[in-house]
C-alpha positions as YAML, in Angstrom:
chain: A
units: angstrom
residues:
- id: 1
  name: MET
  ca: [191.01, 25.65, 127.42]
- id: 2
  name: SER
  ca: [194.44, 24.49, 126.20]
- id: 3
  name: GLU
  ca: [195.19, 24.37, 122.51]
- id: 4
  name: ARG
  ca: [194.96, 20.93, 120.96]
- id: 5
  name: GLU
  ca: [198.19, 19.23, 119.94]
- id: 6
  name: THR
  ca: [199.10, 19.33, 116.25]
- id: 7
  name: ILE
  ca: [199.37, 15.71, 115.09]
- id: 8
  name: LEU
  ca: [200.14, 16.28, 111.39]
- id: 9
  name: ARG
  ca: [201.64, 19.29, 109.63]
- id: 10
  name: VAL
  ca: [202.13, 19.46, 105.85]
- id: 11
  name: GLU
  ca: [204.09, 22.43, 104.50]
- id: 12
  name: ASN
  ca: [204.79, 23.52, 100.91]
- id: 13
  name: LEU
  ca: [204.07, 20.06, 99.50]
- id: 14
  name: CYS
  ca: [204.92, 19.87, 95.79]
- id: 15
  name: VAL
  ca: [204.52, 16.74, 93.65]
- id: 16
  name: GLU
  ca: [205.46, 16.33, 90.01]
- id: 17
  name: PHE
  ca: [204.76, 13.64, 87.43]
- id: 18
  name: LYS
  ca: [206.82, 13.13, 84.30]
- id: 19
  name: THR
  ca: [204.72, 12.41, 81.23]
- id: 20
  name: ARG
  ca: [205.37, 12.20, 77.50]
- id: 21
  name: ALA
  ca: [203.89, 15.69, 77.18]
- id: 22
  name: GLY
  ca: [206.16, 17.16, 79.85]
- id: 23
  name: THR
  ca: [206.42, 17.53, 83.62]
- id: 24
  name: ALA
  ca: [203.15, 18.14, 85.44]
- id: 25
  name: ARG
  ca: [203.11, 19.70, 88.91]
- id: 26
  name: VAL
  ca: [200.05, 17.98, 90.38]
- id: 27
  name: LEU
  ca: [200.47, 19.52, 93.85]
- id: 28
  name: ASP
  ca: [201.86, 23.02, 94.22]
- id: 29
  name: GLY
  ca: [202.66, 24.38, 97.69]
- id: 30
  name: VAL
  ca: [199.98, 22.58, 99.69]
- id: 31
  name: ASP
  ca: [199.88, 23.39, 103.45]
- id: 32
  name: LEU
  ca: [197.70, 21.47, 105.92]
- id: 33
  name: THR
  ca: [197.51, 20.99, 109.68]
- id: 34
  name: LEU
  ca: [195.56, 18.43, 111.70]
- id: 35
  name: THR
  ca: [195.12, 18.55, 115.47]
- id: 36
  name: GLN
  ca: [194.27, 15.87, 118.01]
- id: 37
  name: GLY
  ca: [190.72, 14.54, 117.57]
- id: 38
  name: GLU
  ca: [189.95, 16.88, 114.65]
- id: 39
  name: THR
  ca: [188.33, 16.08, 111.31]
- id: 40
  name: LEU
  ca: [189.74, 18.05, 108.37]
- id: 41
  name: GLY
  ca: [187.71, 17.88, 105.18]
- id: 42
  name: ILE
  ca: [189.41, 18.24, 101.80]
- id: 43
  name: VAL
  ca: [186.93, 19.03, 99.05]
- id: 44
  name: GLY
  ca: [187.06, 19.69, 95.33]
- id: 45
  name: GLU
  ca: [186.19, 18.22, 91.94]
- id: 46
  name: SER
  ca: [187.95, 15.18, 90.51]
- id: 47
  name: GLY
  ca: [191.45, 16.07, 89.37]
- id: 48
  name: CYS
  ca: [191.99, 18.82, 91.96]
- id: 49
  name: GLY
  ca: [194.69, 16.94, 93.90]
- id: 50
  name: LYS
  ca: [192.74, 15.57, 96.87]
- id: 51
  name: SER
  ca: [193.74, 11.92, 96.52]
- id: 52
  name: MET
  ca: [197.29, 12.84, 95.50]
- id: 53
  name: THR
  ca: [197.60, 14.78, 98.76]
- id: 54
  name: ALA
  ca: [196.56, 11.66, 100.66]
- id: 55
  name: LEU
  ca: [198.96, 9.41, 98.74]
- id: 56
  name: SER
  ca: [201.78, 11.88, 99.35]
- id: 57
  name: ILE
  ca: [201.13, 11.90, 103.11]
- id: 58
  name: MET
  ca: [201.20, 8.09, 103.08]
- id: 59
  name: ARG
  ca: [204.37, 8.13, 100.91]
- id: 60
  name: LEU
  ca: [202.53, 6.08, 98.27]
- id: 61
  name: VAL
  ca: [203.08, 8.32, 95.24]
- id: 62
  name: PRO
  ca: [204.00, 5.94, 92.38]
- id: 63
  name: THR
  ca: [207.68, 6.54, 91.67]
- id: 64
  name: PRO
  ca: [208.34, 6.76, 88.76]
- id: 65
  name: PRO
  ca: [206.62, 8.64, 87.18]
- id: 66
  name: GLY
  ca: [205.70, 10.68, 90.29]
- id: 67
  name: ARG
  ca: [208.02, 12.40, 92.73]
- id: 68
  name: ILE
  ca: [207.65, 14.60, 95.82]
- id: 69
  name: VAL
  ca: [209.95, 17.48, 94.92]
- id: 70
  name: ALA
  ca: [209.52, 19.82, 97.91]
- id: 71
  name: GLY
  ca: [207.92, 20.21, 101.29]
- id: 72
  name: THR
  ca: [207.70, 18.52, 104.68]
- id: 73
  name: ILE
  ca: [205.17, 16.06, 106.12]
- id: 74
  name: ASN
  ca: [205.54, 16.05, 109.89]
- id: 75
  name: LEU
  ca: [203.77, 13.37, 111.95]
- id: 76
  name: ARG
  ca: [204.21, 13.94, 115.68]
- id: 77
  name: GLY
  ca: [207.64, 15.48, 115.14]
- id: 78
  name: GLU
  ca: [208.87, 12.99, 112.52]
- id: 79
  name: ASP
  ca: [209.36, 14.14, 108.92]
- id: 80
  name: LEU
  ca: [207.90, 11.35, 106.80]
- id: 81
  name: LEU
  ca: [209.73, 12.55, 103.69]
- id: 82
  name: LYS
  ca: [213.04, 11.74, 105.41]
- id: 83
  name: ALA
  ca: [211.90, 8.36, 106.73]
- id: 84
  name: SER
  ca: [213.30, 5.19, 105.17]
- id: 85
  name: ASP
  ca: [211.04, 2.78, 103.29]
- id: 86
  name: GLN
  ca: [211.30, 0.36, 106.21]
- id: 87
  name: ARG
  ca: [210.25, 3.07, 108.66]
- id: 88
  name: MET
  ca: [207.26, 3.98, 106.49]
- id: 89
  name: ARG
  ca: [206.16, 0.34, 106.46]
- id: 90
  name: GLU
  ca: [206.27, 0.45, 110.25]
- id: 91
  name: LEU
  ca: [204.21, 3.65, 110.39]
- id: 92
  name: ARG
  ca: [201.57, 2.78, 107.79]
- id: 93
  name: GLY
  ca: [198.70, 0.95, 109.39]
- id: 94
  name: ASP
  ca: [200.07, 1.64, 112.85]
- id: 95
  name: ARG
  ca: [200.36, 5.41, 113.43]
- id: 96
  name: ILE
  ca: [198.72, 6.51, 110.17]
- id: 97
  name: SER
  ca: [196.15, 4.58, 108.13]
- id: 98
  name: MET
  ca: [194.11, 5.11, 105.00]
- id: 99
  name: ILE
  ca: [190.72, 3.93, 103.75]
- id: 100
  name: PHE
  ca: [190.79, 3.78, 99.96]
- id: 101
  name: GLN
  ca: [187.94, 4.60, 97.58]
- id: 102
  name: GLU
  ca: [187.08, 1.10, 96.39]
- id: 103
  name: PRO
  ca: [187.33, -1.70, 98.98]
- id: 104
  name: MET
  ca: [186.91, -4.49, 96.43]
- id: 105
  name: THR
  ca: [190.27, -3.61, 94.88]
- id: 106
  name: SER
  ca: [191.92, -3.06, 98.28]
- id: 107
  name: LEU
  ca: [190.90, -6.36, 99.90]
- id: 108
  name: ASN
  ca: [192.61, -9.59, 98.82]
- id: 109
  name: PRO
  ca: [189.97, -11.86, 97.26]
- id: 110
  name: VAL
  ca: [191.71, -15.12, 98.24]
- id: 111
  name: PHE
  ca: [191.90, -14.49, 102.01]
- id: 112
  name: THR
  ca: [189.07, -14.23, 104.51]
- id: 113
  name: ILE
  ca: [188.36, -10.82, 105.94]
- id: 114
  name: GLY
  ca: [189.34, -12.12, 109.39]
- id: 115
  name: ALA
  ca: [192.73, -13.23, 108.13]
- id: 116
  name: GLN
  ca: [193.33, -9.81, 106.54]
- id: 117
  name: ILE
  ca: [192.41, -7.89, 109.69]
- id: 118
  name: ALA
  ca: [194.55, -10.26, 111.79]
- id: 119
  name: GLU
  ca: [197.51, -9.76, 109.45]
- id: 120
  name: ALA
  ca: [197.14, -5.98, 109.73]
- id: 121
  name: VAL
  ca: [197.51, -6.12, 113.51]
- id: 122
  name: ARG
  ca: [200.26, -8.81, 113.57]
- id: 123
  name: LEU
  ca: [202.43, -6.66, 111.28]
- id: 124
  name: HIS
  ca: [202.68, -4.03, 114.02]
- id: 125
  name: LYS
  ca: [201.90, -5.67, 117.37]
- id: 126
  name: PRO
  ca: [203.68, -8.58, 119.10]
- id: 127
  name: ILE
  ca: [200.62, -10.81, 119.55]
- id: 128
  name: SER
  ca: [199.87, -14.45, 118.80]
- id: 129
  name: GLY
  ca: [197.74, -15.74, 115.94]
- id: 130
  name: ALA
  ca: [194.91, -16.59, 118.32]
- id: 131
  name: GLU
  ca: [194.99, -13.09, 119.83]
- id: 132
  name: ALA
  ca: [195.00, -11.54, 116.35]
- id: 133
  name: ALA
  ca: [192.01, -13.67, 115.32]
- id: 134
  name: ALA
  ca: [190.13, -12.57, 118.44]
- id: 135
  name: LYS
  ca: [191.05, -8.96, 117.64]
- id: 136
  name: ALA
  ca: [189.59, -9.37, 114.14]
- id: 137
  name: VAL
  ca: [186.25, -10.48, 115.61]
- id: 138
  name: GLU
  ca: [186.35, -7.58, 118.06]
- id: 139
  name: MET
  ca: [186.99, -5.06, 115.27]
- id: 140
  name: LEU
  ca: [184.11, -6.41, 113.19]
- id: 141
  name: ARG
  ca: [181.88, -5.79, 116.19]
- id: 142
  name: VAL
  ca: [183.31, -2.28, 116.57]
- id: 143
  name: VAL
  ca: [182.38, -1.44, 112.96]
- id: 144
  name: ARG
  ca: [178.91, -2.89, 113.53]
- id: 145
  name: ILE
  ca: [179.08, -5.97, 111.32]
- id: 146
  name: PRO
  ca: [176.46, -8.42, 112.66]
- id: 147
  name: ASP
  ca: [177.34, -12.06, 113.44]
- id: 148
  name: ALA
  ca: [181.02, -11.14, 113.65]
- id: 149
  name: GLU
  ca: [182.07, -14.65, 114.75]
- id: 150
  name: GLN
  ca: [180.68, -16.09, 111.50]
- id: 151
  name: ARG
  ca: [181.43, -13.15, 109.18]
- id: 152
  name: VAL
  ca: [185.11, -13.28, 110.08]
- id: 153
  name: HIS
  ca: [185.35, -16.41, 107.90]
- id: 154
  name: ASP
  ca: [183.77, -14.74, 104.85]
- id: 155
  name: TYR
  ca: [185.66, -13.69, 101.72]
- id: 156
  name: PRO
  ca: [185.31, -10.15, 100.32]
- id: 157
  name: HIS
  ca: [183.01, -11.21, 97.46]
- id: 158
  name: GLN
  ca: [180.50, -12.54, 100.01]
- id: 159
  name: LEU
  ca: [179.96, -9.08, 101.49]
- id: 160
  name: SER
  ca: [177.99, -6.07, 100.27]
- id: 161
  name: GLY
  ca: [179.76, -2.85, 99.34]
- id: 162
  name: GLY
  ca: [178.86, -1.26, 102.66]
- id: 163
  name: MET
  ca: [180.12, -4.28, 104.60]
- id: 164
  name: ARG
  ca: [183.40, -4.31, 102.65]
- id: 165
  name: GLN
  ca: [183.90, -0.65, 103.48]
- id: 166
  name: ARG
  ca: [183.33, -1.46, 107.17]
- id: 167
  name: VAL
  ca: [186.02, -4.15, 106.90]
- id: 168
  name: MET
  ca: [188.41, -1.56, 105.43]
- id: 169
  name: ILE
  ca: [187.65, 0.75, 108.36]
- id: 170
  name: ALA
  ca: [188.28, -2.13, 110.78]
- id: 171
  name: MET
  ca: [191.66, -2.84, 109.15]
- id: 172
  name: ALA
  ca: [192.59, 0.85, 109.22]
- id: 173
  name: LEU
  ca: [191.71, 1.26, 112.90]
- id: 174
  name: VAL
  ca: [192.85, -2.06, 114.35]
- id: 175
  name: CYS
  ca: [196.14, -0.55, 115.60]
- id: 176
  name: GLN
  ca: [194.46, 2.67, 116.80]
- id: 177
  name: PRO
  ca: [196.37, 5.10, 114.55]
- id: 178
  name: ASP
  ca: [196.87, 8.77, 115.35]
- id: 179
  name: VAL
  ca: [195.66, 9.76, 111.85]
- id: 180
  name: LEU
  ca: [193.05, 8.16, 109.61]
- id: 181
  name: ILE
  ca: [192.78, 9.30, 105.98]
- id: 182
  name: ALA
  ca: [189.40, 8.47, 104.45]
- id: 183
  name: ASP
  ca: [189.57, 8.94, 100.68]
- id: 184
  name: GLU
  ca: [186.00, 9.09, 99.33]
- id: 185
  name: PRO
  ca: [184.98, 6.34, 101.79]
- id: 186
  name: THR
  ca: [181.40, 6.12, 100.49]
- id: 187
  name: THR
  ca: [182.01, 5.96, 96.73]
- id: 188
  name: ALA
  ca: [179.37, 3.78, 94.97]
- id: 189
  name: LEU
  ca: [177.36, 3.29, 98.18]
- id: 190
  name: ASP
  ca: [173.70, 4.28, 98.41]
- id: 191
  name: VAL
  ca: [172.77, 7.26, 100.56]
- id: 192
  name: THR
  ca: [171.53, 5.18, 103.49]
- id: 193
  name: VAL
  ca: [174.79, 3.23, 103.71]
- id: 194
  name: GLN
  ca: [176.76, 6.46, 103.23]
- id: 195
  name: ALA
  ca: [175.06, 7.92, 106.28]
- id: 196
  name: GLN
  ca: [175.84, 4.76, 108.26]
- id: 197
  name: ILE
  ca: [179.54, 4.92, 107.31]
- id: 198
  name: PHE
  ca: [179.79, 8.60, 108.28]
- id: 199
  name: ASP
  ca: [178.03, 7.90, 111.58]
- id: 200
  name: LEU
  ca: [180.47, 5.07, 112.21]
- id: 201
  name: LEU
  ca: [183.51, 7.29, 111.54]
- id: 202
  name: SER
  ca: [182.14, 9.99, 113.87]
- id: 203
  name: ASP
  ca: [181.52, 7.44, 116.61]
- id: 204
  name: LEU
  ca: [185.00, 5.93, 116.29]
- id: 205
  name: LYS
  ca: [186.59, 9.39, 116.37]
- id: 206
  name: GLN
  ca: [184.77, 10.21, 119.58]
- id: 207
  name: ARG
  ca: [185.69, 6.85, 121.10]
- id: 208
  name: ASN
  ca: [189.38, 6.72, 120.15]
- id: 209
  name: GLY
  ca: [190.30, 10.40, 119.68]
- id: 210
  name: THR
  ca: [191.52, 9.63, 116.16]
- id: 211
  name: SER
  ca: [192.30, 12.60, 113.89]
- id: 212
  name: ILE
  ca: [190.64, 12.22, 110.48]
- id: 213
  name: ILE
  ca: [191.30, 13.64, 107.03]
- id: 214
  name: LEU
  ca: [188.08, 13.22, 105.04]
- id: 215
  name: ILE
  ca: [188.55, 13.55, 101.27]
- id: 216
  name: THR
  ca: [185.32, 14.04, 99.35]
- id: 217
  name: HIS
  ca: [183.45, 16.01, 96.70]
- id: 218
  name: ASN
  ca: [180.35, 15.93, 98.91]
- id: 219
  name: ILE
  ca: [179.76, 19.30, 100.58]
- id: 220
  name: GLY
  ca: [176.97, 17.75, 102.66]
- id: 221
  name: ALA
  ca: [179.42, 15.24, 104.13]
- id: 222
  name: ILE
  ca: [181.81, 18.08, 104.98]
- id: 223
  name: ALA
  ca: [179.03, 19.98, 106.75]
- id: 224
  name: GLU
  ca: [178.10, 16.88, 108.73]
- id: 225
  name: MET
  ca: [181.51, 15.44, 109.55]
- id: 226
  name: ALA
  ca: [184.31, 18.02, 109.47]
- id: 227
  name: ASP
  ca: [185.57, 20.68, 111.89]
- id: 228
  name: ARG
  ca: [187.64, 22.51, 109.28]
- id: 229
  name: VAL
  ca: [187.66, 22.34, 105.49]
- id: 230
  name: ALA
  ca: [190.31, 22.92, 102.82]
- id: 231
  name: VAL
  ca: [189.07, 23.58, 99.28]
- id: 232
  name: MET
  ca: [191.46, 22.44, 96.52]
- id: 233
  name: TYR
  ca: [191.58, 23.36, 92.86]
- id: 234
  name: ALA
  ca: [194.16, 22.30, 90.24]
- id: 235
  name: GLY
  ca: [196.69, 21.15, 92.82]
- id: 236
  name: ARG
  ca: [196.44, 24.20, 95.09]
- id: 237
  name: LYS
  ca: [194.53, 25.00, 98.25]
- id: 238
  name: VAL
  ca: [192.30, 27.97, 97.40]
- id: 239
  name: GLU
  ca: [190.36, 28.37, 100.66]
- id: 240
  name: GLU
  ca: [190.53, 27.02, 104.20]
- id: 241
  name: GLY
  ca: [188.71, 27.67, 107.45]
- id: 242
  name: THR
  ca: [186.26, 26.30, 109.94]
- id: 243
  name: VAL
  ca: [183.33, 24.51, 108.34]
- id: 244
  name: ALA
  ca: [180.89, 27.03, 109.81]
- id: 245
  name: SER
  ca: [182.85, 29.98, 108.39]
- id: 246
  name: VAL
  ca: [183.55, 28.57, 104.92]
- id: 247
  name: LEU
  ca: [180.07, 27.18, 104.29]
- id: 248
  name: SER
  ca: [178.21, 30.24, 105.62]
- id: 249
  name: ASN
  ca: [180.59, 32.83, 104.18]
- id: 250
  name: PRO
  ca: [182.53, 31.33, 101.22]
- id: 251
  name: GLN
  ca: [185.07, 33.77, 99.84]
- id: 252
  name: HIS
  ca: [186.49, 32.03, 96.75]
- id: 253
  name: PRO
  ca: [184.27, 31.89, 93.63]
- id: 254
  name: TYR
  ca: [185.10, 28.18, 93.31]
- id: 255
  name: THR
  ca: [183.92, 27.45, 96.85]
- id: 256
  name: ARG
  ca: [180.72, 29.38, 96.17]
- id: 257
  name: GLY
  ca: [180.20, 27.33, 93.04]
- id: 258
  name: LEU
  ca: [180.64, 24.03, 94.89]
- id: 259
  name: ILE
  ca: [178.13, 25.05, 97.54]
- id: 260
  name: ALA
  ca: [175.64, 26.30, 94.92]
- id: 261
  name: CYS
  ca: [175.78, 22.91, 93.21]
- id: 262
  name: VAL
  ca: [174.31, 21.18, 96.26]
- id: 263
  name: PRO
  ca: [170.61, 20.42, 95.63]
- id: 264
  name: HIS
  ca: [168.14, 21.72, 98.22]
- id: 265
  name: LEU
  ca: [164.69, 20.41, 98.97]
- id: 266
  name: ASP
  ca: [161.98, 23.05, 98.55]
- id: 267
  name: ASP
  ca: [160.50, 24.06, 101.90]
- id: 268
  name: GLY
  ca: [157.20, 25.03, 100.31]
- id: 269
  name: ASP
  ca: [154.57, 23.05, 98.47]
- id: 270
  name: ALA
  ca: [155.31, 24.59, 95.10]
- id: 271
  name: GLU
  ca: [156.90, 22.35, 92.52]
- id: 272
  name: MET
  ca: [160.60, 23.03, 92.08]
- id: 273
  name: ASP
  ca: [161.45, 24.14, 88.54]
- id: 274
  name: THR
  ca: [164.85, 25.75, 89.17]
- id: 275
  name: ASP
  ca: [167.75, 24.18, 87.31]
- id: 276
  name: LEU
  ca: [170.56, 22.82, 89.44]
- id: 277
  name: ALA
  ca: [173.50, 25.24, 89.47]
- id: 278
  name: GLU
  ca: [176.74, 24.21, 87.83]
- id: 279
  name: ILE
  ca: [180.28, 25.52, 87.49]
- id: 280
  name: PRO
  ca: [180.93, 26.11, 83.78]
- id: 281
  name: GLY
  ca: [183.87, 24.39, 82.15]
- id: 282
  name: MET
  ca: [186.16, 21.72, 83.54]
- id: 283
  name: VAL
  ca: [189.20, 21.43, 85.79]
- id: 284
  name: PRO
  ca: [192.11, 22.26, 83.46]
- id: 285
  name: SER
  ca: [194.87, 19.84, 82.61]
- id: 286
  name: ILE
  ca: [197.82, 20.36, 84.95]
- id: 287
  name: LEU
  ca: [200.04, 20.48, 81.86]
- id: 288
  name: LYS
  ca: [198.08, 23.44, 80.49]
- id: 289
  name: LEU
  ca: [198.06, 25.73, 83.52]
- id: 290
  name: GLY
  ca: [199.14, 29.26, 82.75]
- id: 291
  name: MET
  ca: [200.89, 31.80, 84.96]
- id: 292
  name: GLY
  ca: [197.74, 33.12, 86.61]
- id: 293
  name: CYS
  ca: [194.91, 31.72, 88.71]
- id: 294
  name: ALA
  ca: [193.91, 28.27, 87.47]
- id: 295
  name: PHE
  ca: [190.22, 29.02, 88.08]
- id: 296
  name: ALA
  ca: [190.21, 32.20, 85.97]
- id: 297
  name: PRO
  ca: [188.84, 30.57, 82.75]
- id: 298
  name: ARG
  ca: [185.75, 29.41, 84.69]
- id: 299
  name: CYS
  ca: [185.32, 32.43, 86.96]
- id: 300
  name: LYS
  ca: [182.73, 35.13, 86.21]
- id: 301
  name: HIS
  ca: [184.69, 37.55, 88.43]
- id: 302
  name: ALA
  ca: [188.02, 37.07, 86.61]
- id: 303
  name: MET
  ca: [190.08, 40.22, 86.00]
- id: 304
  name: ASP
  ca: [193.01, 40.77, 83.64]
- id: 305
  name: ARG
  ca: [195.51, 40.23, 86.44]
- id: 306
  name: CYS
  ca: [193.92, 36.86, 87.30]
- id: 307
  name: ARG
  ca: [195.21, 35.49, 83.98]
- id: 308
  name: VAL
  ca: [198.82, 36.54, 84.49]
- id: 309
  name: GLU
  ca: [199.40, 36.64, 88.26]
- id: 310
  name: GLN
  ca: [199.09, 34.02, 90.99]
- id: 311
  name: PRO
  ca: [197.02, 35.39, 93.91]
- id: 312
  name: ALA
  ca: [198.59, 35.27, 97.36]
- id: 313
  name: VAL
  ca: [196.89, 33.84, 100.44]
- id: 314
  name: THR
  ca: [194.95, 36.47, 102.36]
- id: 315
  name: SER
  ca: [193.24, 36.28, 105.74]
- id: 316
  name: VAL
  ca: [189.49, 36.74, 106.02]
- id: 317
  name: THR
  ca: [189.61, 36.05, 109.77]
- id: 318
  name: ASP
  ca: [192.18, 34.47, 112.08]
- id: 319
  name: THR
  ca: [190.96, 31.02, 111.03]
- id: 320
  name: HIS
  ca: [189.70, 31.65, 107.48]
- id: 321
  name: ARG
  ca: [192.04, 32.16, 104.52]
- id: 322
  name: VAL
  ca: [191.55, 32.45, 100.78]
- id: 323
  name: ARG
  ca: [193.71, 32.66, 97.65]
- id: 324
  name: CYS
  ca: [191.88, 35.18, 95.44]
- id: 325
  name: PHE
  ca: [192.37, 38.71, 94.09]
- id: 326
  name: LEU
  ca: [188.84, 39.64, 95.16]
- id: 327
  name: HIS
  ca: [190.15, 39.77, 98.73]
- id: 328
  name: GLN
  ca: [193.13, 42.04, 99.20]
- id: 329
  name: GLY
  ca: [193.69, 41.53, 102.92]
- id: 330
  name: ALA
  ca: [197.13, 41.33, 104.43]
- id: 331
  name: PRO
  ca: [199.07, 38.39, 102.97]
- id: 332
  name: SER
  ca: [199.62, 35.65, 105.53]
...
């Protein structure tokens, strides 16, 4: 079986923000790859750099105060960091799209959802208004919104949260992009609707061959949706591998903590009285990171060197890597 084509490659991505308290490096040497038809999960607590990674790939880092200071973002052979603003406007929504966390703030309240989907396709494709309107109805059907011919005339406030998120997915996929970034796509949705949205994304990936970056704090969603997973902490990638490998054999103490925090239903009849596990402490301020491992203050395995040295990336297997002094394999 031939190796799948690499669609997106991010190397040594570094992003800084200037604040009154000093310069904060919010991303530090992030590397990611995404192949054709693959789903890459990016997981971590709030403040770990997940959404900033997505905004950087889309070239949407607010400047100022933010700035991409190093790295490359290669989409099918084109370095997005060298692309002009005009070129990025051509690429966004066409070859690479993003679903944002809160659809109510991403949809324009004064235009119908049909008009917004039609505009998304007319920006990139040479089609007439009537063809774009028909495409909007078609996309609402694709994302399983009932009565698409009528719903296309609705305004965002007339739809439920789950329906608005489906509209955002329709807008993101209307031009059949190579890469779809889904940034916490089920925030504030109930678990039933969450499952429907994840099923929809899986179905669309199978149908169109779209490569997906799924950003979430939900380990269960990663287990269900992703092929590979990258675990981020304080602006760095601390572990990466296939979902099966990372979830069954987590190597970084932070990854183990995230997995332990997932509640499990008791298989027996006995009443559960075990407290839910938690990771002590909080993600540190980027401005207060020391020289060593950022997770050291919260890690029960921390050694003296963890507080003064930055661990290198080591290989657990050919497809599983970790950044931790507990694993002294060959640096890679």
